[in-house]
C-alpha positions in Angstrom: 0.0 0.0 0.0 1.8 3.2 -1.2 0.2 5.9 0.9 2.1 8.7 -0.8 0.0 8.2 -3.9 -3.3 8.8 -2.1 -4.9 12.3 -2.4 -8.1 14.1 -1.7 -9.6 13.2 -5.0 -9.2 9.4 -4.4 -12.5 9.0 -2.5 -15.0 10.0 -5.3 -13.0 7.9 -7.8 -13.2 4.8 -5.6 -16.9 5.4 -5.0 -17.6 5.4 -8.8 -15.7 2.1 -9.3 -17.2 0.3 -6.3 -19.5 -1.9 -8.5 -16.5 -3.3 -10.3 -13.9 -3.3 -7.5 -14.0 -4.5 -3.9 -13.0 -1.6 -1.5 -12.1 -2.4 2.0 -13.2 0.2 4.5 -11.7 0.5 8.0 -13.0 1.9 11.3 -11.6 4.8 13.4 -10.2 2.2 15.9 -8.4 0.4 13.1 -7.1 3.6 11.7 -5.7 4.5 15.2 -4.0 1.1 15.4 -2.3 1.7 12.1 -0.8 4.9 13.5 0.2 3.3 16.8 2.0 0.4 15.0 3.8 2.8 12.6 2.0 1.7 9.4 1.0 5.4 9.2 3.1 8.1 10.7 1.3 10.3 13.2 1.1 13.9 12.0 1.1 13.1 8.3 -1.7 14.8 6.4 -4.1 11.9 6.1 -7.6 11.7 7.3 -10.3 8.9 7.5 -13.3 9.7 5.3 -16.1 7.1 4.9 -13.7 4.4 6.0 -11.0 5.3 3.4 -7.6 6.9 4.2 -7.4 10.1 2.2 -4.5 12.5 1.9 -5.5 16.1 2.6 -5.1 18.4 -0.3 -3.8 21.7 0.9 -2.1 22.8 -2.3 -2.7 25.8 -4.5 -4.5 25.4 -7.8 -2.1 23.9 -10.4 0.6 23.1 -7.8 1.9 19.8 -6.7 -0.6 18.2 -4.3 2.2 17.3 -2.0 2.8 21.0 -1.2 0.9 23.4 1.0 -0.1 26.6 -0.6 1.2 29.8 0.9 -2.3 31.4 1.1 -3.6 28.2 2.7 -1.0 28.5 5.5 -1.8 32.2 6.0 -5.5 31.5 6.4 -5.0 28.8 8.9 -2.7 31.0 11.0 -5.3 33.8 10.8 -8.0 31.4 12.1 -5.7 30.8 15.1 -5.8 34.5 15.9 -9.5 34.1 16.8 -8.7 31.7 19.7 -8.3 34.3 22.4 -11.7 35.8 21.6 -13.3 32.4 21.4 -11.9 31.4 24.8 -13.7 34.3 26.4 -16.9 32.8 24.9 -16.5 29.3 26.3 -14.9 27.6 23.3 -11.7 27.4 21.4 -10.2 27.0 17.9 -8.5 23.7 17.0 -6.3 23.8 13.9 -5.7 20.9 11.5 -6.3 18.2 14.1 -8.7 15.2 14.2 -12.4 15.3 15.0 -14.2 12.0 15.3 -17.5 12.2 13.3 -18.5 8.5 13.2 -17.0 5.1 13.6 -15.6 5.4 10.0 -14.9 9.2 9.8 -12.1 11.1 11.4 -11.4 14.2 9.3 -8.7 16.8 10.1 -10.4 20.1 9.2 -8.3 23.2 8.9 -10.3 24.8 11.8 -12.8 23.5 14.3 -14.5 25.6 17.0 -14.9 23.2 20.0 -16.9 23.6 23.2 -14.9 24.2 26.3 -11.1 24.6 26.5 -8.2 22.5 25.4 -7.9 20.7 28.8 -11.3 19.1 28.1 -9.6 17.1 25.4 -6.5 15.9 27.2 -7.7 12.3 27.4 -9.9 12.1 24.3 -10.3 13.4 20.8 -13.2 15.8 20.2 -16.3 14.4 18.5 -19.1 15.8 16.4 -21.1 16.6 19.5 -18.3 18.8 20.8 -18.1 20.8 17.5 -19.8 24.1 16.9 -18.3 25.0 13.6 -16.0 23.3 11.0 -13.8 25.5 8.7 -12.1 24.2 5.6 -9.6 26.4 3.7 -10.2 25.5 0.1 -8.1 26.0 -3.0 -7.5 23.0 -5.2 -9.6 21.0 -2.8 -12.7 23.2 -3.4 -14.8 20.7 -5.3 -14.1 18.0 -2.7 -14.9 20.4 0.2 -18.2 21.4 -1.4 -19.3 17.8 -1.9 -17.8 14.9 0.1 -16.8 17.1 3.1 -20.1 18.9 3.1 -22.1 15.7 3.1 -20.0 14.3 6.0 -20.4 17.3 8.2 -24.1 17.6 7.5 -24.8 14.0 8.3 -22.7 14.4 11.5 -25.0 17.3 12.5 -22.2 19.9 12.6 -24.2 23.1 13.1 -22.1 25.3 10.9 -19.7 24.5 8.1 -17.6 27.3 6.6 -15.6 27.1 3.4 -12.9 29.8 2.9 -12.9 29.8 -0.9 -9.6 31.1 -2.0 -10.0 31.0 -5.8 -13.2 33.1 -5.7 -12.2 35.2 -2.7 -15.4 34.5 -0.8 -16.6 32.6 2.2 -19.4 30.1 2.0 -21.4 29.5 5.2 -23.6 26.4 5.6 -26.1 26.0 8.5 -29.1 23.9 9.4 -27.7 20.5 8.8 -30.0 17.8 7.4 -28.6 14.5 8.8 -29.4 11.5 6.5 -29.8 13.8 3.6 -26.2 14.9 3.4 -26.8 18.6 2.9 -27.4 21.9 4.8 -30.8 23.7 4.7 -29.2 27.1 4.4 -26.2 28.3 2.4 -24.9 31.9 2.2 -22.0 33.3 0.1 -20.2 36.2 1.7 -18.0 38.7 -0.2 -15.2 40.9 1.0 -17.4 43.7 2.3 -19.5 41.3 4.4 -19.0 39.8 7.9 -19.0 36.2 8.9 -20.5 35.1 12.2 -19.0 32.0 13.8 -21.2 30.0 16.1 -20.2 29.9 19.8 -22.0 28.5 22.9 -25.2 30.0 24.1 -26.7 30.8 20.7 -24.2 33.6 20.3 -21.7 34.4 17.5 -18.3 35.8 17.1 -18.1 38.3 14.2 -15.2 38.8 11.8 -14.9 40.6 8.5 -14.5 38.4 5.4 -11.7 40.7 4.3 -9.7 39.9 7.5 -9.9 36.1 6.8 -8.7 36.3 3.2 -5.1 37.0 2.1 
């Protein structure tokens, strides 16, 4: 199994060929054991989606998928700047780390607003029920984030899913998840002059300008 050849576009391709090929899916527990035994190196940019090990695509459009785009890095660091404000509201920002969505899904979103503080997760990984908002920074991964990732987060009842769309310089906000249907009931596209409101505990929001979140 040559993991270095796996990328974020592998999943849809495998799904289309399932009728003619046998695909073995694994659980989150099996995925963890692969990391513990060294089959997969901890910290490498893989995630478990629908039981399949997928390499995260953080590259710029047209660049090598093994690279991380400069604008992608900037956006993730900028999300980190929100953490102090979030902490005062009873939550925090987790960056590029696992969130367990189901027994076969453990994505590593670019940002996740989680209830409580980091000490609440010393002995366990956060789960969907802990998650107020998921943020994906999308460049070459945009089609994947709008389809496979959106379906996963909606079915997992993540209340808010935000895509920072770098190619189009806009932010796409999805709310009102429809579990079992794989989509959100509300979708809004925000431009540079608009403001985005991140969900926080107590039916409150943290406001930021779209312009401040785009390079």
